[in-house]
PDB file of N, CA, C and O in Angstrom:
ATOM      1  N   UNK A   1      45.536  -1.325 -41.812  1.00  0.00           N
ATOM      2  CA  UNK A   1      46.537  -1.189 -40.766  1.00  0.00           C
ATOM      3  C   UNK A   1      45.817  -0.911 -39.449  1.00  0.00           C
ATOM      4  O   UNK A   1      45.046   0.045 -39.364  1.00  0.00           O
ATOM      5  N   UNK A   2      46.049  -1.716 -38.433  1.00  0.00           N
ATOM      6  CA  UNK A   2      45.414  -1.478 -37.135  1.00  0.00           C
ATOM      7  C   UNK A   2      45.757  -0.080 -36.611  1.00  0.00           C
ATOM      8  O   UNK A   2      46.920   0.318 -36.545  1.00  0.00           O
ATOM      9  N   UNK A   3      44.702   0.645 -36.243  1.00  0.00           N
ATOM     10  CA  UNK A   3      44.841   2.021 -35.764  1.00  0.00           C
ATOM     11  C   UNK A   3      43.979   2.214 -34.538  1.00  0.00           C
ATOM     12  O   UNK A   3      42.889   1.652 -34.435  1.00  0.00           O
ATOM     13  N   UNK A   4      44.476   3.017 -33.603  1.00  0.00           N
ATOM     14  CA  UNK A   4      43.713   3.343 -32.398  1.00  0.00           C
ATOM     15  C   UNK A   4      43.850   4.823 -32.102  1.00  0.00           C
ATOM     16  O   UNK A   4      44.886   5.437 -32.355  1.00  0.00           O
ATOM     17  N   UNK A   5      42.781   5.376 -31.561  1.00  0.00           N
ATOM     18  CA  UNK A   5      42.807   6.723 -31.003  1.00  0.00           C
ATOM     19  C   UNK A   5      42.711   6.550 -29.497  1.00  0.00           C
ATOM     20  O   UNK A   5      41.813   5.875 -28.994  1.00  0.00           O
ATOM     21  N   UNK A   6      43.644   7.165 -28.781  1.00  0.00           N
ATOM     22  CA  UNK A   6      43.653   7.052 -27.327  1.00  0.00           C
ATOM     23  C   UNK A   6      43.497   8.460 -26.756  1.00  0.00           C
ATOM     24  O   UNK A   6      44.318   9.341 -27.010  1.00  0.00           O
ATOM     25  N   UNK A   7      42.432   8.654 -25.980  1.00  0.00           N
ATOM     26  CA  UNK A   7      42.182   9.930 -25.317  1.00  0.00           C
ATOM     27  C   UNK A   7      42.690   9.815 -23.892  1.00  0.00           C
ATOM     28  O   UNK A   7      42.389   8.845 -23.196  1.00  0.00           O
ATOM     29  N   UNK A   8      43.468  10.811 -23.453  1.00  0.00           N
ATOM     30  CA  UNK A   8      44.079  10.751 -22.127  1.00  0.00           C
ATOM     31  C   UNK A   8      43.675  11.956 -21.288  1.00  0.00           C
ATOM     32  O   UNK A   8      43.568  13.073 -21.795  1.00  0.00           O
ATOM     33  N   UNK A   9      43.455  11.720 -20.018  1.00  0.00           N
ATOM     34  CA  UNK A   9      43.353  12.774 -19.017  1.00  0.00           C
ATOM     35  C   UNK A   9      44.611  12.698 -18.174  1.00  0.00           C
ATOM     36  O   UNK A   9      44.988  11.634 -17.685  1.00  0.00           O
ATOM     37  N   UNK A  10      45.256  13.850 -18.012  1.00  0.00           N
ATOM     38  CA  UNK A  10      46.486  13.888 -17.216  1.00  0.00           C
ATOM     39  C   UNK A  10      46.247  14.675 -15.936  1.00  0.00           C
ATOM     40  O   UNK A  10      45.255  15.391 -15.804  1.00  0.00           O
ATOM     41  N   UNK A  11      47.179  14.528 -14.994  1.00  0.00           N
ATOM     42  CA  UNK A  11      47.129  15.336 -13.782  1.00  0.00           C
ATOM     43  C   UNK A  11      47.176  16.805 -14.188  1.00  0.00           C
ATOM     44  O   UNK A  11      47.834  17.163 -15.164  1.00  0.00           O
ATOM     45  N   UNK A  12      46.483  17.645 -13.443  1.00  0.00           N
ATOM     46  CA  UNK A  12      46.401  19.065 -13.735  1.00  0.00           C
ATOM     47  C   UNK A  12      47.790  19.684 -13.906  1.00  0.00           C
ATOM     48  O   UNK A  12      48.656  19.554 -13.040  1.00  0.00           O
ATOM     49  N   UNK A  13      47.980  20.358 -15.039  1.00  0.00           N
ATOM     50  CA  UNK A  13      49.240  21.036 -15.298  1.00  0.00           C
ATOM     51  C   UNK A  13      50.354  20.169 -15.825  1.00  0.00           C
ATOM     52  O   UNK A  13      51.481  20.643 -15.968  1.00  0.00           O
ATOM     53  N   UNK A  14      50.079  18.919 -16.118  1.00  0.00           N
ATOM     54  CA  UNK A  14      51.119  17.993 -16.578  1.00  0.00           C
ATOM     55  C   UNK A  14      50.950  17.562 -18.029  1.00  0.00           C
ATOM     56  O   UNK A  14      51.565  16.586 -18.458  1.00  0.00           O
ATOM     57  N   UNK A  15      50.129  18.271 -18.784  1.00  0.00           N
ATOM     58  CA  UNK A  15      49.869  17.887 -20.172  1.00  0.00           C
ATOM     59  C   UNK A  15      51.156  17.785 -20.988  1.00  0.00           C
ATOM     60  O   UNK A  15      51.377  16.795 -21.687  1.00  0.00           O
ATOM     61  N   UNK A  16      51.993  18.797 -20.898  1.00  0.00           N
ATOM     62  CA  UNK A  16      53.199  18.833 -21.730  1.00  0.00           C
ATOM     63  C   UNK A  16      54.170  17.704 -21.381  1.00  0.00           C
ATOM     64  O   UNK A  16      54.788  17.127 -22.275  1.00  0.00           O
ATOM     65  N   UNK A  17      54.309  17.385 -20.104  1.00  0.00           N
ATOM     66  CA  UNK A  17      55.221  16.294 -19.736  1.00  0.00           C
ATOM     67  C   UNK A  17      54.669  14.945 -20.173  1.00  0.00           C
ATOM     68  O   UNK A  17      55.438  14.069 -20.571  1.00  0.00           O
ATOM     69  N   UNK A  18      53.357  14.760 -20.109  1.00  0.00           N
ATOM     70  CA  UNK A  18      52.747  13.508 -20.570  1.00  0.00           C
ATOM     71  C   UNK A  18      52.907  13.389 -22.086  1.00  0.00           C
ATOM     72  O   UNK A  18      53.236  12.317 -22.593  1.00  0.00           O
ATOM     73  N   UNK A  19      52.675  14.486 -22.810  1.00  0.00           N
ATOM     74  CA  UNK A  19      52.860  14.467 -24.265  1.00  0.00           C
ATOM     75  C   UNK A  19      54.300  14.072 -24.604  1.00  0.00           C
ATOM     76  O   UNK A  19      54.524  13.246 -25.488  1.00  0.00           O
ATOM     77  N   UNK A  20      55.265  14.654 -23.911  1.00  0.00           N
ATOM     78  CA  UNK A  20      56.675  14.328 -24.150  1.00  0.00           C
ATOM     79  C   UNK A  20      56.959  12.854 -23.879  1.00  0.00           C
ATOM     80  O   UNK A  20      57.669  12.204 -24.646  1.00  0.00           O
ATOM     81  N   UNK A  21      56.408  12.333 -22.794  1.00  0.00           N
ATOM     82  CA  UNK A  21      56.642  10.930 -22.444  1.00  0.00           C
ATOM     83  C   UNK A  21      56.005   9.989 -23.459  1.00  0.00           C
ATOM     84  O   UNK A  21      56.603   8.981 -23.833  1.00  0.00           O
ATOM     85  N   UNK A  22      54.790  10.315 -23.906  1.00  0.00           N
ATOM     86  CA  UNK A  22      54.122   9.495 -24.926  1.00  0.00           C
ATOM     87  C   UNK A  22      54.961   9.486 -26.206  1.00  0.00           C
ATOM     88  O   UNK A  22      55.157   8.433 -26.812  1.00  0.00           O
ATOM     89  N   UNK A  23      55.453  10.651 -26.615  1.00  0.00           N
ATOM     90  CA  UNK A  23      56.274  10.729 -27.823  1.00  0.00           C
ATOM     91  C   UNK A  23      57.560   9.918 -27.679  1.00  0.00           C
ATOM     92  O   UNK A  23      57.984   9.264 -28.633  1.00  0.00           O
ATOM     93  N   UNK A  24      58.184   9.951 -26.510  1.00  0.00           N
ATOM     94  CA  UNK A  24      59.397   9.148 -26.273  1.00  0.00           C
ATOM     95  C   UNK A  24      59.098   7.661 -26.401  1.00  0.00           C
ATOM     96  O   UNK A  24      59.850   6.922 -27.037  1.00  0.00           O
ATOM     97  N   UNK A  25      57.996   7.224 -25.796  1.00  0.00           N
ATOM     98  CA  UNK A  25      57.606   5.812 -25.848  1.00  0.00           C
ATOM     99  C   UNK A  25      57.372   5.383 -27.289  1.00  0.00           C
ATOM    100  O   UNK A  25      57.879   4.350 -27.724  1.00  0.00           O
ATOM    101  N   UNK A  26      56.605   6.177 -28.029  1.00  0.00           N
ATOM    102  CA  UNK A  26      56.251   5.788 -29.392  1.00  0.00           C
ATOM    103  C   UNK A  26      57.416   5.914 -30.357  1.00  0.00           C
ATOM    104  O   UNK A  26      57.500   5.146 -31.315  1.00  0.00           O
ATOM    105  N   UNK A  27      58.310   6.855 -30.134  1.00  0.00           N
ATOM    106  CA  UNK A  27      59.486   7.005 -31.001  1.00  0.00           C
ATOM    107  C   UNK A  27      60.414   5.800 -30.877  1.00  0.00           C
ATOM    108  O   UNK A  27      61.127   5.463 -31.822  1.00  0.00           O
ATOM    109  N   UNK A  28      60.407   5.157 -29.721  1.00  0.00           N
ATOM    110  CA  UNK A  28      61.262   3.989 -29.489  1.00  0.00           C
ATOM    111  C   UNK A  28      60.702   2.721 -30.128  1.00  0.00           C
ATOM    112  O   UNK A  28      61.410   1.722 -30.257  1.00  0.00           O
ATOM    113  N   UNK A  29      59.444   2.762 -30.524  1.00  0.00           N
ATOM    114  CA  UNK A  29      58.815   1.587 -31.142  1.00  0.00           C
ATOM    115  C   UNK A  29      59.094   1.572 -32.639  1.00  0.00           C
ATOM    116  O   UNK A  29      58.924   2.584 -33.318  1.00  0.00           O
ATOM    117  N   UNK A  30      59.520   0.429 -33.149  1.00  0.00           N
ATOM    118  CA  UNK A  30      59.775   0.336 -34.576  1.00  0.00           C
ATOM    119  C   UNK A  30      58.470   0.125 -35.335  1.00  0.00           C
ATOM    120  O   UNK A  30      57.564  -0.564 -34.865  1.00  0.00           O
ATOM    121  N   UNK A  31      58.395   0.718 -36.492  1.00  0.00           N
ATOM    122  CA  UNK A  31      57.255   0.567 -37.398  1.00  0.00           C
ATOM    123  C   UNK A  31      55.925   0.996 -36.785  1.00  0.00           C
ATOM    124  O   UNK A  31      54.892   0.380 -37.048  1.00  0.00           O
ATOM    125  N   UNK A  32      55.944   2.029 -35.987  1.00  0.00           N
ATOM    126  CA  UNK A  32      54.726   2.595 -35.410  1.00  0.00           C
ATOM    127  C   UNK A  32      54.595   4.027 -35.909  1.00  0.00           C
ATOM    128  O   UNK A  32      55.510   4.837 -35.761  1.00  0.00           O
ATOM    129  N   UNK A  33      53.446   4.324 -36.500  1.00  0.00           N
ATOM    130  CA  UNK A  33      53.138   5.691 -36.904  1.00  0.00           C
ATOM    131  C   UNK A  33      52.270   6.300 -35.819  1.00  0.00           C
ATOM    132  O   UNK A  33      51.387   5.634 -35.279  1.00  0.00           O
ATOM    133  N   UNK A  34      52.516   7.565 -35.497  1.00  0.00           N
ATOM    134  CA  UNK A  34      51.740   8.170 -34.415  1.00  0.00           C
ATOM    135  C   UNK A  34      51.638   9.677 -34.581  1.00  0.00           C
ATOM    136  O   UNK A  34      52.427  10.302 -35.288  1.00  0.00           O
ATOM    137  N   UNK A  35      50.653  10.235 -33.915  1.00  0.00           N
ATOM    138  CA  UNK A  35      50.477  11.676 -33.806  1.00  0.00           C
ATOM    139  C   UNK A  35      49.943  11.947 -32.405  1.00  0.00           C
ATOM    140  O   UNK A  35      49.020  11.268 -31.955  1.00  0.00           O
ATOM    141  N   UNK A  36      50.501  12.917 -31.723  1.00  0.00           N
ATOM    142  CA  UNK A  36      50.106  13.247 -30.355  1.00  0.00           C
ATOM    143  C   UNK A  36      49.777  14.735 -30.316  1.00  0.00           C
ATOM    144  O   UNK A  36      50.580  15.566 -30.740  1.00  0.00           O
ATOM    145  N   UNK A  37      48.583  15.068 -29.803  1.00  0.00           N
ATOM    146  CA  UNK A  37      48.149  16.454 -29.741  1.00  0.00           C
ATOM    147  C   UNK A  37      47.498  16.759 -28.399  1.00  0.00           C
ATOM    148  O   UNK A  37      46.763  15.931 -27.862  1.00  0.00           O
ATOM    149  N   UNK A  38      47.763  17.936 -27.861  1.00  0.00           N
ATOM    150  CA  UNK A  38      47.002  18.431 -26.729  1.00  0.00           C
ATOM    151  C   UNK A  38      45.688  18.991 -27.263  1.00  0.00           C
ATOM    152  O   UNK A  38      45.672  19.612 -28.326  1.00  0.00           O
ATOM    153  N   UNK A  39      44.593  18.784 -26.547  1.00  0.00           N
ATOM    154  CA  UNK A  39      43.283  19.234 -27.015  1.00  0.00           C
ATOM    155  C   UNK A  39      42.504  19.908 -25.880  1.00  0.00           C
ATOM    156  O   UNK A  39      42.782  19.695 -24.700  1.00  0.00           O
ATOM    157  N   UNK A  40      41.529  20.720 -26.269  1.00  0.00           N
ATOM    158  CA  UNK A  40      40.589  21.304 -25.319  1.00  0.00           C
ATOM    159  C   UNK A  40      39.379  20.401 -25.231  1.00  0.00           C
ATOM    160  O   UNK A  40      39.020  19.749 -26.212  1.00  0.00           O
ATOM    161  N   UNK A  41      38.745  20.351 -24.071  1.00  0.00           N
ATOM    162  CA  UNK A  41      37.533  19.570 -23.913  1.00  0.00           C
ATOM    163  C   UNK A  41      37.621  18.635 -22.731  1.00  0.00           C
ATOM    164  O   UNK A  41      38.347  18.891 -21.769  1.00  0.00           O
ATOM    165  N   UNK A  42      36.876  17.549 -22.810  1.00  0.00           N
ATOM    166  CA  UNK A  42      36.800  16.588 -21.715  1.00  0.00           C
ATOM    167  C   UNK A  42      38.145  15.903 -21.492  1.00  0.00           C
ATOM    168  O   UNK A  42      38.509  15.608 -20.354  1.00  0.00           O
ATOM    169  N   UNK A  43      38.876  15.652 -22.561  1.00  0.00           N
ATOM    170  CA  UNK A  43      40.192  15.016 -22.469  1.00  0.00           C
ATOM    171  C   UNK A  43      41.282  16.040 -22.716  1.00  0.00           C
ATOM    172  O   UNK A  43      41.024  17.101 -23.284  1.00  0.00           O
ATOM    173  N   UNK A  44      42.493  15.732 -22.296  1.00  0.00           N
ATOM    174  CA  UNK A  44      43.622  16.651 -22.403  1.00  0.00           C
ATOM    175  C   UNK A  44      44.511  16.374 -23.612  1.00  0.00           C
ATOM    176  O   UNK A  44      45.100  17.292 -24.182  1.00  0.00           O
ATOM    177  N   UNK A  45      44.604  15.099 -23.997  1.00  0.00           N
ATOM    178  CA  UNK A  45      45.553  14.676 -25.036  1.00  0.00           C
ATOM    179  C   UNK A  45      44.878  13.625 -25.903  1.00  0.00           C
ATOM    180  O   UNK A  45      44.133  12.780 -25.406  1.00  0.00           O
ATOM    181  N   UNK A  46      45.145  13.685 -27.205  1.00  0.00           N
ATOM    182  CA  UNK A  46      44.691  12.628 -28.112  1.00  0.00           C
ATOM    183  C   UNK A  46      45.910  12.059 -28.829  1.00  0.00           C
ATOM    184  O   UNK A  46      46.784  12.794 -29.288  1.00  0.00           O
ATOM    185  N   UNK A  47      45.945  10.732 -28.912  1.00  0.00           N
ATOM    186  CA  UNK A  47      47.054  10.029 -29.549  1.00  0.00           C
ATOM    187  C   UNK A  47      46.473   9.131 -30.632  1.00  0.00           C
ATOM    188  O   UNK A  47      45.555   8.353 -30.371  1.00  0.00           O
ATOM    189  N   UNK A  48      47.001   9.238 -31.836  1.00  0.00           N
ATOM    190  CA  UNK A  48      46.638   8.319 -32.919  1.00  0.00           C
ATOM    191  C   UNK A  48      47.836   7.421 -33.151  1.00  0.00           C
ATOM    192  O   UNK A  48      48.943   7.902 -33.396  1.00  0.00           O
ATOM    193  N   UNK A  49      47.616   6.113 -33.075  1.00  0.00           N
ATOM    194  CA  UNK A  49      48.698   5.136 -33.228  1.00  0.00           C
ATOM    195  C   UNK A  49      48.302   4.119 -34.296  1.00  0.00           C
ATOM    196  O   UNK A  49      47.189   3.594 -34.281  1.00  0.00           O
ATOM    197  N   UNK A  50      49.218   3.849 -35.218  1.00  0.00           N
ATOM    198  CA  UNK A  50      49.010   2.826 -36.242  1.00  0.00           C
ATOM    199  C   UNK A  50      50.239   1.938 -36.327  1.00  0.00           C
ATOM    200  O   UNK A  50      51.372   2.407 -36.224  1.00  0.00           O
ATOM    201  N   UNK A  51      49.996   0.653 -36.517  1.00  0.00           N
ATOM    202  CA  UNK A  51      51.077  -0.300 -36.718  1.00  0.00           C
ATOM    203  C   UNK A  51      50.521  -1.493 -37.490  1.00  0.00           C
ATOM    204  O   UNK A  51      49.306  -1.680 -37.555  1.00  0.00           O
ATOM    205  N   UNK A  52      51.393  -2.286 -38.064  1.00  0.00           N
ATOM    206  CA  UNK A  52      50.944  -3.448 -38.831  1.00  0.00           C
ATOM    207  C   UNK A  52      50.458  -4.590 -37.953  1.00  0.00           C
ATOM    208  O   UNK A  52      49.779  -5.495 -38.439  1.00  0.00           O
ATOM    209  N   UNK A  53      50.792  -4.565 -36.676  1.00  0.00           N
ATOM    210  CA  UNK A  53      50.495  -5.675 -35.780  1.00  0.00           C
ATOM    211  C   UNK A  53      49.511  -5.231 -34.694  1.00  0.00           C
ATOM    212  O   UNK A  53      49.854  -4.414 -33.840  1.00  0.00           O
ATOM    213  N   UNK A  54      48.295  -5.767 -34.729  1.00  0.00           N
ATOM    214  CA  UNK A  54      47.254  -5.390 -33.764  1.00  0.00           C
ATOM    215  C   UNK A  54      47.653  -5.735 -32.334  1.00  0.00           C
ATOM    216  O   UNK A  54      47.326  -4.990 -31.410  1.00  0.00           O
ATOM    217  N   UNK A  55      48.344  -6.838 -32.138  1.00  0.00           N
ATOM    218  CA  UNK A  55      48.772  -7.227 -30.792  1.00  0.00           C
ATOM    219  C   UNK A  55      49.808  -6.251 -30.251  1.00  0.00           C
ATOM    220  O   UNK A  55      49.768  -5.892 -29.074  1.00  0.00           O
ATOM    221  N   UNK A  56      50.726  -5.822 -31.094  1.00  0.00           N
ATOM    222  CA  UNK A  56      51.719  -4.831 -30.682  1.00  0.00           C
ATOM    223  C   UNK A  56      51.035  -3.517 -30.292  1.00  0.00           C
ATOM    224  O   UNK A  56      51.416  -2.880 -29.310  1.00  0.00           O
ATOM    225  N   UNK A  57      50.039  -3.125 -31.055  1.00  0.00           N
ATOM    226  CA  UNK A  57      49.276  -1.914 -30.757  1.00  0.00           C
ATOM    227  C   UNK A  57      48.628  -2.015 -29.385  1.00  0.00           C
ATOM    228  O   UNK A  57      48.705  -1.079 -28.589  1.00  0.00           O
ATOM    229  N   UNK A  58      47.995  -3.135 -29.109  1.00  0.00           N
ATOM    230  CA  UNK A  58      47.349  -3.358 -27.814  1.00  0.00           C
ATOM    231  C   UNK A  58      48.355  -3.306 -26.672  1.00  0.00           C
ATOM    232  O   UNK A  58      48.087  -2.706 -25.631  1.00  0.00           O
ATOM    233  N   UNK A  59      49.507  -3.931 -26.865  1.00  0.00           N
ATOM    234  CA  UNK A  59      50.530  -3.948 -25.818  1.00  0.00           C
ATOM    235  C   UNK A  59      51.100  -2.564 -25.532  1.00  0.00           C
ATOM    236  O   UNK A  59      51.350  -2.222 -24.376  1.00  0.00           O
ATOM    237  N   UNK A  60      51.304  -1.775 -26.566  1.00  0.00           N
ATOM    238  CA  UNK A  60      51.812  -0.412 -26.384  1.00  0.00           C
ATOM    239  C   UNK A  60      50.825   0.407 -25.553  1.00  0.00           C
ATOM    240  O   UNK A  60      51.219   1.109 -24.622  1.00  0.00           O
ATOM    241  N   UNK A  61      49.554   0.313 -25.892  1.00  0.00           N
ATOM    242  CA  UNK A  61      48.536   1.082 -25.174  1.00  0.00           C
ATOM    243  C   UNK A  61      48.411   0.598 -23.728  1.00  0.00           C
ATOM    244  O   UNK A  61      48.434   1.399 -22.793  1.00  0.00           O
ATOM    245  N   UNK A  62      48.278  -0.705 -23.555  1.00  0.00           N
ATOM    246  CA  UNK A  62      48.032  -1.270 -22.231  1.00  0.00           C
ATOM    247  C   UNK A  62      49.246  -1.200 -21.313  1.00  0.00           C
ATOM    248  O   UNK A  62      49.126  -0.799 -20.156  1.00  0.00           O
ATOM    249  N   UNK A  63      50.399  -1.583 -21.814  1.00  0.00           N
ATOM    250  CA  UNK A  63      51.574  -1.721 -20.953  1.00  0.00           C
ATOM    251  C   UNK A  63      52.474  -0.498 -20.889  1.00  0.00           C
ATOM    252  O   UNK A  63      53.344  -0.418 -20.022  1.00  0.00           O
ATOM    253  N   UNK A  64      52.281   0.450 -21.786  1.00  0.00           N
ATOM    254  CA  UNK A  64      53.168   1.616 -21.792  1.00  0.00           C
ATOM    255  C   UNK A  64      52.396   2.918 -21.586  1.00  0.00           C
ATOM    256  O   UNK A  64      52.635   3.626 -20.608  1.00  0.00           O
ATOM    257  N   UNK A  65      51.490   3.238 -22.479  1.00  0.00           N
ATOM    258  CA  UNK A  65      50.799   4.532 -22.388  1.00  0.00           C
ATOM    259  C   UNK A  65      49.921   4.615 -21.145  1.00  0.00           C
ATOM    260  O   UNK A  65      49.966   5.613 -20.426  1.00  0.00           O
ATOM    261  N   UNK A  66      49.137   3.599 -20.887  1.00  0.00           N
ATOM    262  CA  UNK A  66      48.220   3.641 -19.740  1.00  0.00           C
ATOM    263  C   UNK A  66      48.956   3.629 -18.405  1.00  0.00           C
ATOM    264  O   UNK A  66      48.372   3.977 -17.379  1.00  0.00           O
ATOM    265  N   UNK A  67      50.221   3.236 -18.400  1.00  0.00           N
ATOM    266  CA  UNK A  67      50.977   3.155 -17.151  1.00  0.00           C
ATOM    267  C   UNK A  67      51.833   4.387 -16.887  1.00  0.00           C
ATOM    268  O   UNK A  67      52.594   4.410 -15.919  1.00  0.00           O
ATOM    269  N   UNK A  68      51.723   5.412 -17.727  1.00  0.00           N
ATOM    270  CA  UNK A  68      52.452   6.651 -17.470  1.00  0.00           C
ATOM    271  C   UNK A  68      51.935   7.226 -16.154  1.00  0.00           C
ATOM    272  O   UNK A  68      50.727   7.307 -15.933  1.00  0.00           O
ATOM    273  N   UNK A  69      52.844   7.617 -15.301  1.00  0.00           N
ATOM    274  CA  UNK A  69      52.531   8.020 -13.935  1.00  0.00           C
ATOM    275  C   UNK A  69      51.497   9.135 -13.832  1.00  0.00           C
ATOM    276  O   UNK A  69      50.634   9.076 -12.956  1.00  0.00           O
ATOM    277  N   UNK A  70      51.552  10.132 -14.681  1.00  0.00           N
ATOM    278  CA  UNK A  70      50.670  11.292 -14.555  1.00  0.00           C
ATOM    279  C   UNK A  70      49.402  11.193 -15.394  1.00  0.00           C
ATOM    280  O   UNK A  70      48.692  12.186 -15.553  1.00  0.00           O
ATOM    281  N   UNK A  71      49.107  10.018 -15.931  1.00  0.00           N
ATOM    282  CA  UNK A  71      47.868   9.796 -16.675  1.00  0.00           C
ATOM    283  C   UNK A  71      46.799   9.317 -15.702  1.00  0.00           C
ATOM    284  O   UNK A  71      46.956   8.287 -15.046  1.00  0.00           O
ATOM    285  N   UNK A  72      45.701  10.083 -15.618  1.00  0.00           N
ATOM    286  CA  UNK A  72      44.605   9.726 -14.714  1.00  0.00           C
ATOM    287  C   UNK A  72      43.689   8.681 -15.322  1.00  0.00           C
ATOM    288  O   UNK A  72      43.292   7.728 -14.652  1.00  0.00           O
ATOM    289  N   UNK A  73      43.350   8.864 -16.612  1.00  0.00           N
ATOM    290  CA  UNK A  73      42.430   7.930 -17.256  1.00  0.00           C
ATOM    291  C   UNK A  73      42.651   7.962 -18.761  1.00  0.00           C
ATOM    292  O   UNK A  73      43.228   8.902 -19.308  1.00  0.00           O
ATOM    293  N   UNK A  74      42.170   6.898 -19.418  1.00  0.00           N
ATOM    294  CA  UNK A  74      42.260   6.814 -20.877  1.00  0.00           C
ATOM    295  C   UNK A  74      40.953   6.285 -21.443  1.00  0.00           C
ATOM    296  O   UNK A  74      40.177   5.620 -20.757  1.00  0.00           O
ATOM    297  N   UNK A  75      40.733   6.595 -22.703  1.00  0.00           N
ATOM    298  CA  UNK A  75      39.639   6.020 -23.476  1.00  0.00           C
ATOM    299  C   UNK A  75      40.241   5.623 -24.814  1.00  0.00           C
ATOM    300  O   UNK A  75      40.748   6.474 -25.544  1.00  0.00           O
ATOM    301  N   UNK A  76      40.191   4.342 -25.139  1.00  0.00           N
ATOM    302  CA  UNK A  76      40.790   3.843 -26.373  1.00  0.00           C
ATOM    303  C   UNK A  76      39.699   3.467 -27.356  1.00  0.00           C
ATOM    304  O   UNK A  76      38.745   2.767 -27.014  1.00  0.00           O
ATOM    305  N   UNK A  77      39.856   3.948 -28.592  1.00  0.00           N
ATOM    306  CA  UNK A  77      38.915   3.626 -29.666  1.00  0.00           C
ATOM    307  C   UNK A  77      39.698   2.994 -30.803  1.00  0.00           C
ATOM    308  O   UNK A  77      40.562   3.634 -31.403  1.00  0.00           O
ATOM    309  N   UNK A  78      39.394   1.736 -31.096  1.00  0.00           N
ATOM    310  CA  UNK A  78      40.048   1.028 -32.196  1.00  0.00           C
ATOM    311  C   UNK A  78      39.266   1.281 -33.481  1.00  0.00           C
ATOM    312  O   UNK A  78      38.037   1.209 -33.496  1.00  0.00           O
ATOM    313  N   UNK A  79      39.985   1.574 -34.549  1.00  0.00           N
ATOM    314  CA  UNK A  79      39.365   1.822 -35.849  1.00  0.00           C
ATOM    315  C   UNK A  79      38.881   0.497 -36.434  1.00  0.00           C
ATOM    316  O   UNK A  79      39.569  -0.519 -36.335  1.00  0.00           O
ATOM    317  N   UNK A  80      37.709   0.511 -37.036  1.00  0.00           N
ATOM    318  CA  UNK A  80      37.168  -0.658 -37.729  1.00  0.00           C
ATOM    319  C   UNK A  80      37.844  -0.703 -39.090  1.00  0.00           C
ATOM    320  O   UNK A  80      37.527   0.084 -39.983  1.00  0.00           O
ATOM    321  N   UNK A  81      38.773  -1.629 -39.234  1.00  0.00           N
ATOM    322  CA  UNK A  81      39.607  -1.669 -40.432  1.00  0.00           C
ATOM    323  C   UNK A  81      38.815  -1.876 -41.719  1.00  0.00           C
ATOM    324  O   UNK A  81      39.175  -1.332 -42.763  1.00  0.00           O
ATOM    325  N   UNK A  82      37.761  -2.642 -41.653  1.00  0.00           N
ATOM    326  CA  UNK A  82      36.964  -2.914 -42.853  1.00  0.00           C
ATOM    327  C   UNK A  82      36.331  -1.636 -43.394  1.00  0.00           C
ATOM    328  O   UNK A  82      36.111  -1.524 -44.601  1.00  0.00           O
ATOM    329  N   UNK A  83      36.037  -0.684 -42.535  1.00  0.00           N
ATOM    330  CA  UNK A  83      35.401   0.554 -42.971  1.00  0.00           C
ATOM    331  C   UNK A  83      36.402   1.549 -43.536  1.00  0.00           C
ATOM    332  O   UNK A  83      35.997   2.512 -44.187  1.00  0.00           O
ATOM    333  N   UNK A  84      37.697   1.348 -43.308  1.00  0.00           N
ATOM    334  CA  UNK A  84      38.709   2.237 -43.869  1.00  0.00           C
ATOM    335  C   UNK A  84      38.720   2.150 -45.381  1.00  0.00           C
ATOM    336  O   UNK A  84      39.150   3.089 -46.050  1.00  0.00           O
ATOM    337  N   UNK A  85      38.257   1.045 -45.930  1.00  0.00           N
ATOM    338  CA  UNK A  85      38.308   0.808 -47.373  1.00  0.00           C
ATOM    339  C   UNK A  85      37.092   1.374 -48.098  1.00  0.00           C
ATOM    340  O   UNK A  85      37.061   1.385 -49.329  1.00  0.00           O
ATOM    341  N   UNK A  86      36.096   1.844 -47.358  1.00  0.00           N
ATOM    342  CA  UNK A  86      34.885   2.378 -48.003  1.00  0.00           C
ATOM    343  C   UNK A  86      35.135   3.712 -48.650  1.00  0.00           C
ATOM    344  O   UNK A  86      34.222   4.296 -49.234  1.00  0.00           O
TER     345      UNK A  86
END
């Protein structure tokens, strides 16, 4: 199953509103599994997204999550599906 981890930096003090917005976006998507957590460190938020369709996953990240107003930057890491079976 195509899976991505997306690390987000948000505007200072806006972590909770960005987390809420990400959850709203992903809850509206059918057949998408996700987990959203605030984290300490270089990034503010980590999002794990899985879906059966790799193109849908790419579109959600590119056209929805990355365009949230209070997101400063993102780093997306796609899981190597062949290694999930090891």
